[in-house]
C-alpha positions as a Markdown table, in Angstrom:
| # | Residue | x | y | z |
|---|---|---|---|---|
| 1 | Unk | 53.2 | 193.7 | 116.9 |
| 2 | Unk | 56.9 | 192.2 | 116.9 |
| 3 | Unk | 57.2 | 191.5 | 120.4 |
| 4 | Unk | 53.6 | 189.3 | 120.3 |
| 5 | Unk | 55.0 | 187.5 | 117.3 |
| 6 | Unk | 58.1 | 186.7 | 118.4 |
| 7 | Unk | 56.5 | 185.8 | 122.1 |
| 8 | Unk | 54.4 | 183.6 | 120.0 |
| 9 | Unk | 57.6 | 182.1 | 118.1 |
| 10 | Unk | 58.9 | 181.4 | 121.5 |
| 11 | Unk | 56.2 | 179.4 | 122.9 |
| 12 | Unk | 56.0 | 177.2 | 119.6 |
| 13 | Unk | 59.4 | 176.7 | 120.0 |
| 14 | Unk | 59.0 | 175.9 | 123.6 |
| 15 | Unk | 56.1 | 173.7 | 122.5 |
| 16 | Unk | 58.1 | 172.0 | 120.3 |
| 17 | Unk | 60.1 | 171.3 | 122.9 |
| 18 | Unk | 57.9 | 169.6 | 125.0 |
| 19 | Unk | 55.5 | 167.6 | 122.9 |
| 20 | Unk | 57.5 | 167.7 | 119.3 |
| 21 | Unk | 58.9 | 165.1 | 117.3 |
| 22 | Unk | 59.2 | 162.3 | 120.1 |
| 23 | Unk | 55.5 | 162.0 | 120.5 |
| 24 | Unk | 52.6 | 161.2 | 118.2 |
| 25 | Unk | 54.1 | 162.0 | 114.3 |
| 26 | Unk | 51.2 | 164.0 | 113.5 |
| 27 | Unk | 51.7 | 166.3 | 116.4 |
| 28 | Unk | 55.1 | 166.7 | 115.8 |
| 29 | Unk | 54.9 | 167.8 | 112.2 |
| 30 | Unk | 52.3 | 170.6 | 113.3 |
| 31 | Unk | 54.3 | 172.0 | 116.3 |
| 32 | Unk | 57.4 | 171.5 | 113.8 |
| 33 | Unk | 56.5 | 173.4 | 111.2 |
| 34 | Unk | 54.4 | 175.9 | 113.1 |
| 35 | Unk | 57.4 | 176.5 | 115.3 |
| 36 | Unk | 59.7 | 177.4 | 112.8 |
| 37 | Unk | 57.5 | 178.9 | 110.6 |
| 38 | Unk | 56.7 | 181.3 | 113.6 |
| 39 | Unk | 60.5 | 181.7 | 114.1 |
| 40 | Unk | 60.5 | 182.9 | 110.6 |
| 41 | Unk | 58.2 | 185.4 | 110.7 |
| 42 | Unk | 59.3 | 186.5 | 114.4 |
| 43 | Unk | 62.3 | 187.3 | 112.1 |
| 44 | Unk | 60.7 | 188.9 | 109.4 |
| 45 | Unk | 58.5 | 191.2 | 111.9 |
| 46 | Unk | 61.3 | 193.0 | 113.4 |
| 47 | Unk | 63.7 | 195.3 | 111.7 |
| 48 | Unk | 65.7 | 193.3 | 109.9 |
| 49 | Unk | 69.1 | 192.0 | 111.8 |
| 50 | Unk | 70.5 | 188.6 | 110.3 |
| 51 | Unk | 70.5 | 186.7 | 113.9 |
| 52 | Unk | 67.9 | 188.3 | 116.3 |
| 53 | Unk | 68.5 | 187.9 | 120.3 |
| 54 | Unk | 65.3 | 186.4 | 121.5 |
| 55 | Unk | 64.7 | 183.4 | 118.8 |
| 56 | Unk | 68.5 | 183.0 | 119.0 |
| 57 | Unk | 68.2 | 182.4 | 122.5 |
| 58 | Unk | 65.6 | 180.3 | 122.3 |
| 59 | Unk | 67.0 | 178.2 | 119.8 |
| 60 | Unk | 70.0 | 177.5 | 121.3 |
| 61 | Unk | 68.0 | 175.9 | 124.3 |
| 62 | Unk | 66.6 | 173.4 | 122.1 |
| 63 | Unk | 67.7 | 169.8 | 122.5 |
| 64 | Unk | 67.2 | 169.5 | 118.6 |
| 65 | Unk | 69.9 | 170.9 | 116.3 |
| 66 | Unk | 68.6 | 173.8 | 114.1 |
| 67 | Unk | 70.7 | 175.6 | 111.6 |
| 68 | Unk | 69.8 | 178.0 | 108.8 |
| 69 | Unk | 71.6 | 179.3 | 105.5 |
| 70 | Unk | 71.4 | 182.0 | 102.7 |
| 71 | Unk | 70.2 | 181.3 | 99.3 |
| 72 | Unk | 73.5 | 180.0 | 98.2 |
| 73 | Unk | 73.3 | 177.7 | 101.1 |
| 74 | Unk | 75.8 | 179.0 | 103.3 |
| 75 | Unk | 75.4 | 178.6 | 107.1 |
| 76 | Unk | 74.4 | 181.4 | 108.6 |
| 77 | Unk | 74.2 | 179.8 | 112.2 |
| 78 | Unk | 73.5 | 176.9 | 114.1 |
| 79 | Unk | 72.1 | 176.2 | 117.7 |
| 80 | Unk | 74.7 | 174.3 | 120.2 |
| 81 | Unk | 73.1 | 171.1 | 119.2 |
| 82 | Unk | 74.1 | 171.1 | 115.6 |
| 83 | Unk | 77.5 | 172.3 | 116.2 |
| 84 | Unk | 78.3 | 169.5 | 118.7 |
| 85 | Unk | 77.1 | 167.2 | 115.7 |
| 86 | Unk | 79.6 | 169.0 | 113.2 |
| 87 | Unk | 82.3 | 168.7 | 115.9 |
| 88 | Unk | 82.5 | 172.9 | 116.2 |
| 89 | Unk | 83.2 | 173.8 | 119.9 |
| 90 | Unk | 81.5 | 177.1 | 118.9 |
| 91 | Unk | 78.0 | 177.8 | 117.1 |
| 92 | Unk | 79.8 | 180.6 | 115.7 |
| 93 | Unk | 82.5 | 179.2 | 113.9 |
| 94 | Unk | 79.6 | 177.4 | 111.1 |
| 95 | Unk | 78.9 | 181.0 | 109.7 |
| 96 | Unk | 80.4 | 180.8 | 106.0 |
| 97 | Unk | 80.8 | 177.2 | 105.9 |
| 98 | Unk | 79.2 | 175.3 | 103.2 |
| 99 | Unk | 77.9 | 171.5 | 103.4 |
| 100 | Unk | 81.3 | 170.5 | 101.6 |
| 101 | Unk | 83.0 | 171.4 | 104.4 |
| 102 | Unk | 81.1 | 169.6 | 107.1 |
| 103 | Unk | 81.9 | 166.1 | 108.3 |
| 104 | Unk | 79.0 | 164.6 | 106.2 |
| 105 | Unk | 79.7 | 162.7 | 103.4 |
| 106 | Unk | 79.9 | 164.6 | 99.7 |
| 107 | Unk | 77.0 | 162.8 | 98.5 |
| 108 | Unk | 74.9 | 163.7 | 101.6 |
| 109 | Unk | 76.2 | 167.7 | 101.0 |
| 110 | Unk | 74.8 | 167.6 | 97.7 |
| 111 | Unk | 71.4 | 165.9 | 98.8 |
| 112 | Unk | 71.0 | 168.7 | 101.6 |
| 113 | Unk | 71.7 | 171.5 | 99.4 |
| 114 | Unk | 69.1 | 170.1 | 96.5 |
| 115 | Unk | 66.7 | 170.3 | 99.1 |
| 116 | Unk | 67.7 | 173.6 | 100.4 |
| 117 | Unk | 67.3 | 174.5 | 96.7 |
| 118 | Unk | 63.4 | 173.2 | 96.2 |
| 119 | Unk | 62.6 | 175.1 | 99.4 |
| 120 | Unk | 63.8 | 178.4 | 98.4 |
| 121 | Unk | 62.6 | 178.0 | 94.7 |
| 122 | Unk | 58.8 | 176.8 | 95.6 |
| 123 | Unk | 58.8 | 179.0 | 98.7 |
| 124 | Unk | 57.1 | 176.0 | 100.7 |
| 125 | Unk | 58.4 | 174.3 | 103.7 |
| 126 | Unk | 60.0 | 170.6 | 103.1 |
| 127 | Unk | 58.4 | 168.2 | 105.9 |
| 128 | Unk | 59.9 | 164.8 | 107.4 |
| 129 | Unk | 63.1 | 164.7 | 105.3 |
| 130 | Unk | 64.4 | 161.2 | 105.9 |
| 131 | Unk | 67.7 | 161.0 | 105.2 |
| 132 | Unk | 71.2 | 160.1 | 106.4 |
| 133 | Unk | 74.1 | 162.1 | 108.1 |
| 134 | Unk | 77.9 | 161.2 | 108.8 |
| 135 | Unk | 78.4 | 163.3 | 112.2 |
| 136 | Unk | 81.9 | 164.3 | 113.4 |
| 137 | Unk | 82.2 | 161.4 | 115.3 |
| 138 | Unk | 82.4 | 159.1 | 112.5 |
| 139 | Unk | 78.7 | 157.7 | 113.4 |
| 140 | Unk | 76.0 | 157.7 | 110.5 |
| 141 | Unk | 72.9 | 158.5 | 112.0 |
| 142 | Unk | 69.2 | 158.8 | 110.7 |
| 143 | Unk | 67.5 | 161.9 | 110.4 |
| 144 | Unk | 64.2 | 162.9 | 110.0 |
| 145 | Unk | 64.3 | 166.6 | 108.9 |
| 146 | Unk | 62.2 | 169.6 | 108.0 |
| 147 | Unk | 63.1 | 172.8 | 106.0 |
| 148 | Unk | 60.9 | 176.3 | 106.0 |
| 149 | Unk | 61.9 | 179.2 | 103.8 |
| 150 | Unk | 63.2 | 182.5 | 105.4 |
| 151 | Unk | 61.9 | 186.0 | 103.8 |
| 152 | Unk | 63.2 | 189.5 | 104.5 |
| 153 | Unk | 60.7 | 192.3 | 105.2 |
| 154 | Unk | 59.8 | 192.4 | 101.6 |
| 155 | Unk | 58.6 | 188.8 | 101.6 |
| 156 | Unk | 61.5 | 188.1 | 99.5 |
| 157 | Unk | 63.2 | 184.7 | 100.2 |
| 158 | Unk | 67.0 | 185.3 | 101.4 |
| 159 | Unk | 67.6 | 181.7 | 103.2 |
| 160 | Unk | 66.2 | 178.4 | 104.9 |
| 161 | Unk | 65.9 | 177.5 | 108.4 |
| 162 | Unk | 66.3 | 173.4 | 109.0 |
| 163 | Unk | 65.4 | 171.4 | 112.1 |
| 164 | Unk | 66.0 | 167.6 | 112.3 |
| 165 | Unk | 65.3 | 164.9 | 114.9 |
| 166 | Unk | 67.9 | 161.8 | 115.1 |
| 167 | Unk | 66.2 | 158.4 | 113.9 |
| 168 | Unk | 69.0 | 156.3 | 114.5 |
| 169 | Unk | 67.5 | 154.4 | 117.5 |
| 170 | Unk | 64.4 | 154.0 | 116.0 |
| 171 | Unk | 66.1 | 152.6 | 112.9 |
| 172 | Unk | 68.0 | 150.2 | 114.6 |
| 173 | Unk | 64.9 | 148.9 | 116.6 |
| 174 | Unk | 63.4 | 148.2 | 113.0 |
| 175 | Unk | 66.3 | 146.6 | 111.6 |
| 176 | Unk | 66.2 | 144.1 | 114.9 |
| 177 | Unk | 62.0 | 143.9 | 114.2 |
| 178 | Unk | 63.2 | 142.8 | 110.7 |
| 179 | Unk | 66.0 | 140.4 | 111.9 |
| 180 | Unk | 63.8 | 138.9 | 114.9 |
| 181 | Unk | 60.8 | 138.5 | 112.1 |
| 182 | Unk | 63.2 | 136.8 | 109.6 |
| 183 | Unk | 64.6 | 134.4 | 112.1 |
| 184 | Unk | 61.0 | 133.7 | 113.5 |
| 185 | Unk | 60.0 | 132.8 | 110.0 |
| 186 | Unk | 63.0 | 130.8 | 109.6 |
| 187 | Unk | 62.6 | 129.0 | 112.6 |
| 188 | Unk | 58.7 | 128.4 | 111.8 |
| 189 | Unk | 60.2 | 127.2 | 108.1 |
| 190 | Unk | 61.9 | 124.5 | 109.9 |
| 191 | Unk | 59.4 | 123.0 | 112.1 |
| 192 | Unk | 57.3 | 122.8 | 109.1 |
| 193 | Unk | 60.1 | 120.9 | 107.2 |
| 194 | Unk | 60.7 | 118.7 | 110.3 |
| 195 | Unk | 56.9 | 118.1 | 110.9 |
| 196 | Unk | 56.6 | 116.9 | 107.2 |
| 197 | Unk | 59.8 | 114.9 | 107.3 |
| 198 | Unk | 58.8 | 113.6 | 111.2 |
| 199 | Unk | 55.2 | 112.4 | 109.8 |
| 200 | Unk | 57.2 | 110.2 | 107.2 |
| 201 | Unk | 59.6 | 109.1 | 109.8 |
| 202 | Unk | 57.0 | 108.1 | 112.3 |
| 203 | Unk | 54.2 | 106.6 | 109.7 |
| 204 | Unk | 57.4 | 104.4 | 107.9 |
| 205 | Unk | 58.1 | 102.2 | 110.7 |
| 206 | Unk | 54.7 | 101.9 | 112.3 |
| 207 | Unk | 53.9 | 100.8 | 108.6 |
| 208 | Unk | 56.6 | 98.3 | 108.5 |
| 209 | Unk | 55.9 | 97.1 | 112.0 |
| 210 | Unk | 52.1 | 96.8 | 110.8 |
| 211 | Unk | 53.1 | 95.1 | 107.5 |
| 212 | Unk | 55.6 | 92.2 | 109.1 |
| 213 | Unk | 53.0 | 91.8 | 112.1 |
| 214 | Unk | 50.4 | 90.6 | 109.6 |
| 215 | Unk | 52.9 | 88.8 | 107.7 |
| 216 | Unk | 53.7 | 86.9 | 110.8 |
| 217 | Unk | 50.6 | 85.8 | 111.4 |
| 218 | Unk | 50.0 | 84.2 | 107.9 |
| 219 | Unk | 53.1 | 82.4 | 108.4 |
| 220 | Unk | 52.6 | 81.3 | 112.0 |
| 221 | Unk | 49.4 | 79.5 | 110.6 |
| 222 | Unk | 51.7 | 77.7 | 108.1 |
| 223 | Unk | 54.0 | 76.5 | 110.8 |
| 224 | Unk | 56.8 | 78.7 | 109.6 |
| 225 | Unk | 59.2 | 80.6 | 111.9 |
| 226 | Unk | 59.4 | 84.3 | 111.4 |
| 227 | Unk | 62.9 | 84.9 | 113.0 |
| 228 | Unk | 63.9 | 87.3 | 110.1 |
| 229 | Unk | 61.0 | 89.0 | 110.0 |
| 230 | Unk | 60.9 | 89.5 | 114.0 |
| 231 | Unk | 64.6 | 90.9 | 113.4 |
| 232 | Unk | 63.2 | 93.7 | 110.7 |
| 233 | Unk | 60.1 | 94.8 | 113.2 |
| 234 | Unk | 63.0 | 94.9 | 116.0 |
| 235 | Unk | 64.6 | 97.0 | 113.8 |
| 236 | Unk | 62.0 | 99.4 | 113.0 |
| 237 | Unk | 61.0 | 99.5 | 116.3 |
| 238 | Unk | 64.1 | 100.9 | 117.7 |
| 239 | Unk | 64.3 | 103.3 | 115.2 |
| 240 | Unk | 60.7 | 104.6 | 116.1 |
| 241 | Unk | 61.6 | 104.6 | 119.8 |
| 242 | Unk | 64.7 | 106.5 | 119.0 |
| 243 | Unk | 62.4 | 109.3 | 117.2 |
| 244 | Unk | 60.2 | 109.3 | 119.8 |
| 245 | Unk | 63.4 | 109.8 | 122.8 |
| 246 | Unk | 64.7 | 112.3 | 120.8 |
| 247 | Unk | 61.5 | 114.9 | 121.1 |
| 248 | Unk | 61.3 | 113.9 | 124.7 |
| 249 | Unk | 65.2 | 114.6 | 125.3 |
| 250 | Unk | 64.7 | 118.1 | 123.2 |
| 251 | Unk | 61.5 | 119.1 | 125.1 |
| 252 | Unk | 63.1 | 118.4 | 128.6 |
| 253 | Unk | 66.1 | 120.0 | 127.6 |
| 254 | Unk | 64.9 | 123.2 | 126.3 |
| 255 | Unk | 62.2 | 123.2 | 129.6 |
| 256 | Unk | 65.3 | 122.8 | 132.1 |
| 257 | Unk | 64.0 | 119.6 | 133.3 |
| 258 | Unk | 67.2 | 117.5 | 132.4 |
| 259 | Unk | 69.2 | 117.2 | 135.9 |
| 260 | Unk | 72.9 | 116.3 | 135.3 |
| 261 | Unk | 75.0 | 114.5 | 138.3 |
| 262 | Unk | 78.2 | 116.1 | 137.7 |
| 263 | Unk | 81.3 | 114.5 | 139.3 |
| 264 | Unk | 85.1 | 114.0 | 138.4 |
| 265 | Unk | 85.5 | 111.2 | 135.8 |
| 266 | Unk | 88.0 | 109.8 | 133.3 |
| 267 | Unk | 86.5 | 110.2 | 130.1 |
| 268 | Unk | 88.8 | 107.7 | 128.3 |
| 269 | Unk | 86.8 | 104.7 | 129.2 |
| 270 | Unk | 83.2 | 106.6 | 128.0 |
| 271 | Unk | 85.0 | 107.2 | 124.8 |
| 272 | Unk | 86.5 | 103.6 | 124.5 |
| 273 | Unk | 83.3 | 102.5 | 125.1 |
| 274 | Unk | 81.4 | 104.6 | 122.4 |
| 275 | Unk | 84.1 | 103.6 | 119.8 |
| 276 | Unk | 83.4 | 100.1 | 120.4 |
| 277 | Unk | 79.6 | 100.4 | 120.2 |
| 278 | Unk | 79.8 | 102.2 | 116.9 |
| 279 | Unk | 82.3 | 100.2 | 115.4 |
| 280 | Unk | 79.4 | 97.8 | 113.7 |
| 281 | Unk | 78.2 | 101.1 | 111.7 |
| 282 | Unk | 81.4 | 102.2 | 110.8 |
| 283 | Unk | 82.2 | 99.2 | 109.3 |
| 284 | Unk | 78.3 | 99.1 | 107.4 |
| 285 | Unk | 79.7 | 102.2 | 105.6 |
| 286 | Unk | 83.2 | 100.8 | 104.8 |
| 287 | Unk | 85.1 | 103.5 | 107.0 |
| 288 | Unk | 87.9 | 102.9 | 109.9 |
| 289 | Unk | 87.1 | 103.9 | 113.2 |
| 290 | Unk | 89.7 | 104.6 | 115.8 |
| 291 | Unk | 90.7 | 106.5 | 119.2 |
| 292 | Unk | 93.4 | 108.1 | 120.3 |
| 293 | Unk | 94.6 | 109.6 | 123.3 |
| 294 | Unk | 95.9 | 108.8 | 126.7 |
| 295 | Unk | 94.2 | 108.5 | 129.8 |
| 296 | Unk | 93.6 | 109.3 | 132.3 |
| 297 | Unk | 91.7 | 112.5 | 131.3 |
| 298 | Unk | 89.8 | 114.1 | 134.3 |
| 299 | Unk | 86.6 | 116.3 | 133.7 |
| 300 | Unk | 83.9 | 117.8 | 135.6 |
| 301 | Unk | 80.9 | 115.7 | 133.8 |
| 302 | Unk | 77.9 | 113.5 | 133.9 |
| 303 | Unk | 78.9 | 110.7 | 132.5 |
| 304 | Unk | 75.4 | 109.2 | 131.1 |
| 305 | Unk | 74.9 | 112.3 | 129.6 |
| 306 | Unk | 78.4 | 112.6 | 127.9 |
| 307 | Unk | 77.9 | 108.8 | 126.8 |
| 308 | Unk | 74.9 | 110.8 | 124.9 |
| 309 | Unk | 76.6 | 113.4 | 123.5 |
| 310 | Unk | 79.6 | 111.6 | 121.9 |
| 311 | Unk | 77.6 | 108.3 | 121.0 |
| 312 | Unk | 75.6 | 110.7 | 118.5 |
| 313 | Unk | 78.8 | 112.9 | 117.3 |
| 314 | Unk | 80.4 | 109.5 | 116.2 |
| 315 | Unk | 77.1 | 107.9 | 115.2 |
| 316 | Unk | 76.6 | 110.8 | 112.7 |
| 317 | Unk | 80.3 | 110.4 | 111.6 |
| 318 | Unk | 79.8 | 107.0 | 110.5 |
| 319 | Unk | 76.3 | 107.5 | 109.1 |
| 320 | Unk | 77.5 | 110.9 | 107.2 |
| 321 | Unk | 80.7 | 109.4 | 105.8 |
| 322 | Unk | 81.5 | 106.2 | 103.3 |
| 323 | Unk | 85.1 | 105.1 | 102.8 |
| 324 | Unk | 87.1 | 107.2 | 104.8 |
| 325 | Unk | 88.1 | 107.5 | 108.3 |
| 326 | Unk | 86.6 | 108.7 | 111.6 |
| 327 | Unk | 88.7 | 109.9 | 114.3 |
| 328 | Unk | 88.2 | 110.0 | 117.9 |
| 329 | Unk | 90.9 | 112.1 | 120.1 |
| 330 | Unk | 90.6 | 113.0 | 123.5 |
| 331 | Unk | 93.0 | 115.7 | 124.5 |
| 332 | Unk | 93.8 | 116.8 | 128.2 |
| 333 | Unk | 95.0 | 120.8 | 128.5 |
| 334 | Unk | 96.0 | 122.7 | 131.3 |
| 335 | Unk | 92.2 | 123.6 | 132.2 |
| 336 | Unk | 89.9 | 121.5 | 130.0 |
| 337 | Unk | 89.6 | 118.0 | 128.2 |
| 338 | Unk | 88.5 | 118.1 | 124.9 |
| 339 | Unk | 87.2 | 115.2 | 122.9 |
| 340 | Unk | 87.2 | 115.8 | 119.0 |
| 341 | Unk | 85.3 | 113.8 | 116.3 |
| 342 | Unk | 86.9 | 114.4 | 112.9 |
| 343 | Unk | 86.0 | 112.5 | 109.6 |
| 344 | Unk | 86.8 | 113.2 | 106.1 |
| 345 | Unk | 83.0 | 112.8 | 105.2 |
| 346 | Unk | 81.0 | 115.9 | 103.0 |
| 347 | Unk | 81.8 | 118.5 | 105.4 |
| 348 | Unk | 79.4 | 121.6 | 105.9 |
| 349 | Unk | 79.2 | 124.9 | 104.4 |
| 350 | Unk | 79.7 | 128.2 | 105.9 |
| 351 | Unk | 75.7 | 128.3 | 106.2 |
| 352 | Unk | 74.9 | 125.5 | 107.5 |
| 353 | Unk | 77.6 | 125.5 | 110.3 |
| 354 | Unk | 75.9 | 128.6 | 111.2 |
| 355 | Unk | 72.5 | 126.5 | 111.7 |
| 356 | Unk | 73.9 | 123.1 | 112.9 |
| 357 | Unk | 73.0 | 123.1 | 116.0 |
| 358 | Unk | 69.5 | 124.6 | 115.8 |
| 359 | Unk | 66.3 | 122.4 | 116.8 |
| 360 | Unk | 65.0 | 120.7 | 113.4 |
| 361 | Unk | 67.6 | 121.8 | 111.1 |
| 362 | Unk | 69.7 | 119.1 | 109.1 |
| 363 | Unk | 72.4 | 119.9 | 106.7 |
| 364 | Unk | 71.0 | 120.2 | 102.9 |
| 365 | Unk | 70.0 | 116.8 | 101.4 |
| 366 | Unk | 70.7 | 114.8 | 104.6 |
| 367 | Unk | 67.4 | 114.2 | 105.5 |
| 368 | Unk | 66.2 | 112.5 | 102.2 |
| 369 | Unk | 69.5 | 110.4 | 102.2 |
| 370 | Unk | 70.1 | 109.4 | 105.7 |
| 371 | Unk | 66.8 | 110.3 | 107.4 |
| 372 | Unk | 66.8 | 111.5 | 111.2 |
| 373 | Unk | 64.9 | 114.0 | 113.1 |
| 374 | Unk | 67.5 | 117.1 | 113.2 |
| 375 | Unk | 67.6 | 117.1 | 116.9 |
| 376 | Unk | 70.7 | 114.9 | 117.9 |
| 377 | Unk | 73.5 | 118.0 | 117.5 |
| 378 | Unk | 70.8 | 120.6 | 119.5 |
| 379 | Unk | 70.4 | 118.0 | 122.3 |
| 380 | Unk | 73.9 | 117.4 | 122.3 |
| 381 | Unk | 74.8 | 121.1 | 122.8 |
| 382 | Unk | 72.6 | 122.0 | 125.3 |
| 383 | Unk | 73.6 | 118.5 | 127.1 |
| 384 | Unk | 77.3 | 120.0 | 126.9 |
| 385 | Unk | 76.2 | 123.3 | 128.1 |
| 386 | Unk | 74.5 | 122.0 | 131.3 |
| 387 | Unk | 77.9 | 120.0 | 131.9 |
| 388 | Unk | 79.6 | 123.8 | 131.6 |
| 389 | Unk | 81.3 | 123.0 | 128.4 |
| 390 | Unk | 80.9 | 123.6 | 125.1 |
| 391 | Unk | 80.2 | 121.9 | 121.7 |
| 392 | Unk | 82.0 | 123.4 | 118.5 |
| 393 | Unk | 82.3 | 122.5 | 114.6 |
| 394 | Unk | 85.0 | 123.1 | 112.2 |
| 395 | Unk | 84.1 | 121.9 | 108.8 |
| 396 | Unk | 84.6 | 123.0 | 104.9 |
| 397 | Unk | 82.5 | 121.7 | 102.0 |
| 398 | Unk | 84.3 | 118.5 | 100.9 |
| 399 | Unk | 86.7 | 118.4 | 102.9 |
| 400 | Unk | 85.4 | 116.9 | 106.5 |
| 401 | Unk | 84.1 | 118.0 | 109.7 |
| 402 | Unk | 85.9 | 118.0 | 113.2 |
| 403 | Unk | 83.5 | 118.7 | 116.2 |
| 404 | Unk | 84.9 | 119.3 | 119.6 |
| 405 | Unk | 83.5 | 118.8 | 123.1 |
| 406 | Unk | 85.2 | 121.0 | 125.6 |
| 407 | Unk | 85.1 | 119.8 | 129.5 |
| 408 | Unk | 86.1 | 121.8 | 132.4 |
| 409 | Unk | 89.4 | 119.8 | 133.9 |
| 410 | Unk | 89.3 | 119.9 | 137.8 |
| 411 | Unk | 92.5 | 121.2 | 139.1 |
| 412 | Unk | 92.6 | 119.0 | 142.1 |
| 413 | Unk | 90.7 | 115.5 | 142.1 |
| 414 | Unk | 91.1 | 113.3 | 144.8 |
| 415 | Unk | 88.2 | 110.8 | 143.8 |
| 416 | Unk | 87.5 | 109.4 | 139.8 |
| 417 | Unk | 84.4 | 108.1 | 139.4 |
């Protein structure tokens, strides 16, 4: 009889090895509980010996950590997998130790001993205990632990047998899924806000165009020259065109359809042109817009795309700053050219800086006060990356912002475009 039970224990433990925790959780629970239960029963039906060679040999072959303790929750033994997690070179070194002498935290040790006491007090297995463990490598892991009571030949409980599976990878994957879900929901909310704002942005200039067009017809009938009205229509039409262009640019950039014509170019004339074109916008907000730096500052760029990026950054600085200073600096380093647009406007919080380059995203309250689509910075960063450079921001709330465009500087240039 003892041989049959020992064989059954061996077969079931091997079944645990083949089909255990990593597959269907219901089979894992059944196989796990049956295997350790059979092991305990096989232990009981042989002549009492604290460590039986047949079950012990099988347990030491298991890739799952296994351990057993006495009624005081003092370790009687473990297999090699458990000893490795505990930082013990030999499984026998665990004999006589308690959980408080192991690498895990004191709180974890108390929790393990409380489960041991519950299993021995009620005489029933406790399965699928989800808990943490700080191992000898200093790593905190997640465990799925099951424990059963051990009984002597008289049926008296003298300890517990436990086995667990490492759930750390699963928990990490679950956490990644939560992060991915939150990011997807955030992107969805941003797009919803964009569509809500954009519907207003598109309708407003269209209503103005229609309204002034009707007024122009009435004035034309009365022989009045509608010059001022035509200016307003033209301004709203340009605003509407810019919104549409931003949407098309973003779509092209994200799809990889934007081509860049890279060539060695002096960026100083481009910066001068942008500063000149943005002076009216700066003056309208009572800002002083200046350019500093000395040329030539040669970088590998697409001049048209760089002009687009720099124009967006300077226009933003002029739009968000009032009664302040805006400086465009061109700096030449050993291996790159840097263009910095610095302002003393409202600045950005750390949270706003993390998301400011995402499509459809604007700083808090920006859309209400200044309008816009929230696409300019996303497009600018994508274009800068396509030119082999980078676009970063340094800012603090209430202290202004500094946007830096970093571009590759050719070591040897024979011709400057």
